[in-house]
N, C-alpha and C positions, 0 to 999 in steps of 0.2 A: 269240340263246340264252346266258341266263346260268351261269357255269359256279362251282363251290362249290369246285374243285380244281384249276383250270388259272386262266390269265389271257393275252387275246388279244387283242395288239396290231395293227393294218392301218395299214401306210403307203405307199401308194402299191403296188407290187406285190411287195412285202415284206410277210410276216406273222409275228410271233415267237410263240411259242408259251412261255410261261410254265411251270412248275411252282409251284404257289404253295402250298406247305404248309412253308414256311420253319420254322416250330416240330418238327419230325421230319423235318428235314434233304430234304423232299421225296420222303420214302417213299411207295410204291404203296401203296394199297389198292385196292376191288374200284372205288366211285366214282370214283376218277381215273382207272384204266385205262378206265373205260367214259369218261369224257368227253374224254379225252387221243384216244383213237380215235376217236370223232366229230368233234372238233375238226379233224385230221389225216385225216381220209376226206372232210369236208364241204372241206376248203380244196383238196382234188386235184382236186375237179371245178369250181373256179372258174378261169375264164380269166383274169381279171385278176391274180391271185396266181402269181406265175412262183418265187418263192422260198420256202420255211419254214425258219425259224431257231427251233431247239429248244433253249431255255436253263432256268435254274430260278433260284427267287428264294432270298435268304438266302445262308446258309454254303455250301451244295453243291448240285451237280447234283441229284443224286438218290442218296439212300443205299439203295437197293433196296425188300424187301417190310416194309409197316410191320409193327413187333412187335406189336402188336394184333389186326392183319390174319392175321398168323402163328398167333397164338394161337390163336383163333377155325377157322381151317383145321386146325388138329390134332386137332379135334372134328368136322369135316366127315365126311359119309360117302364113297365112292369116285365116286358120281355127282355130287355137290357138287364134290369135288375135280377132277374134269375137268371141271365145269362154268368153275369159278374160271381152270383152266390154260388153257382154250381161249379165256376172252378175252384173258387177257396174251397166250399167241401171235399171236392176232388183231392185237394192238396191235404186237408187234415187225414183222408183217408187213404190216401197213398203212403203215408208217414206210419198211419197204424197199422195197414196189413203188409208193409213191406216184410219180406222173406228177412232181411238184414236187421239186425238188432241195432236201435236207433238210440242212442244217448243223449241227452241232451246237456250242453255248457251254459248255465245261464247267469247274466249278471246284469247288474244296475236294473232291468225292470223288464216285466213282460205282461205287457195288458193289453186287456181286450182279445185278440186273435193271437197274440202273443203267446198269453197264457193256455190257451188252445191249442196252442202249437205242442208247447209242454206236455200239455195232458198226453196228445198221440204220441208221443215219443215212449217208449219203452221203460228210461232209466235215465231219469232227468235228477240232475245236482246243479245247486245253486251257491253262491256267495252268500255268506249272512249281508242280510240288509239289500238284499235283492226286492226291490218292489214286483207284487201279483196284483190283480183286480180283474175282476168281470164287471168293467164302468160301462157298458151299451145302455144300461139302463137309465143312465145320466145323460144319456144323449136322446131318450126317449126312443131306442131301439130294444132289443135283446139279441143274448146271445146264442143266437140257434146253432148256428152250424156247428160251433166247438161244442155244445150241450151232450151230445153223446161220449165223447171221450173224457169231458171235465167231470160228466155226473159218475162216470164209470170207476174215476180216479175218488173221487170226494165223498159223494153220497150224496142222496137226497137233502137229507139233514143241511149242511153245509151249504149243499146249495143253493137251497131256499134263505138260508141268511145272506151268501152273496153274490147270486144271481140279482136278489131283491134290493139290497142295497147299493150294489155297487161301488162299497168301501175297499181301500187297496191294505192290503197286506203285506206284511214279511217273510222273508226264508222261514223263519222258525214256526210259524203259522203254517204255513205250506206243507213243511213236513209232518208237523201233525194232522193235519187231514187228507194228509196221503196225494195231494199232489205231486209232489215231488220226494226224493227217496233221499236225499240227504242234504242239509245247510253247513258248509265250510266256511272257515274265512277265505276271503280272496286268493288271497296267495297261495292256499293250498288247494286250488280249485282245479289247477289242470292236474295236480298227481293223483287230487281223486276221481278225475274222468278218467287217467291212465290207469288207477288200477280195477274200474271197470272193466274200461278195453282189454286190458289183460287177462279180467277172469272170464270175457266171453271168449277171448281166444281159446280158452283152455277146453272150452264146449264144441260138441261135434256141431258142422255149420248146418247139415239136415236136421239135426234134431231141433237146433235151437229154432229154424225155422217151422218144424213140427209140432213143437211146444207152441209156437206163439199161434199156431195155429186151434190146437188145442185148450188155449185161453179163451180165444174168441168163440170156439162152440160152447165150450161148457158155460163160462160166467154166468150166464142168463137162462139158465135152464134148469128144471128139474134134475136132480141126481137122478132118480129110477130111468128118467126119457133118455139118458146117458150114458148107461151102463154098457150097452153094445157099439156103441162108438167106440168108448174106451179101449173096452177090450179087445175091439179089430185094430185100433192104432198101435196099442204096442206090441200086437202079436206081429203088425207088418216092422216096425220100427226096428222090433228083436230079431228080424230075419234079414235086415236089410245090412250090407257091407259095413255101414259106419258102425249099426250096433254091432255087429259081428267083431268089429275090431275094440271096439271101446271095451266090451265084454273080454277079451283076449287080454288086453293091455292092461285091466285091473288084476285078471288072476296072474298074470305075469310079472305085475308091480313094475310096470313101466309106465311110460306117456303113451297116450295113443297119439297114430299119425300127424293127427291134426294140432295137437298142442306145442307150442313155443318151448 
């Protein structure tokens, strides 16, 4: 499938998805949301793809919503607004629940929905000086669709400050509050992303998918409510073909079959 707003590169087990509207700092519009969600959903069903890297062409990762798109939405009916909001919410959920690990390569700026996209990814890393911000309140709106993913990453306390002020902050603070995993000189950004990709390729692909599902189930529940679930999950994984291969490889002091 040809895309107008994104670019997809496939190299071995790694898929790199580039937001490709550099002239507007990769701001979202309806078509970008649709294309990005379809690409990420389809990649989640392809066994040969084991890691997804999400990045942006040009000077920024993603500047949030496109101004022309926002101007049009100001005249939408409630039903049209619900439809557009649902499409964007579906995009964030597609990233979050993907069976494949998603690494974000963030540079320049990630604002509004761009910061939400970062929060939905598994392992976001950013260049030093990258600007983040949940700037919606300064437009008289709220960061509604991104809030589950952002609050899960940064917690209620930081959200109360940053959601309510709309202030921008840089990558070092984004690391401190847990929004991203690392902030490095921009010249080192690709090497940092590649190191995370290599680490993921050393892990069992089914184990990664199961670990992501485990996190989603366990994160917001009481420990006593999750004991049976966690016991059943480890018993099933240990007896799976991948689990058996991983344990054999460890005992035989060799790499497992999936490791490069």
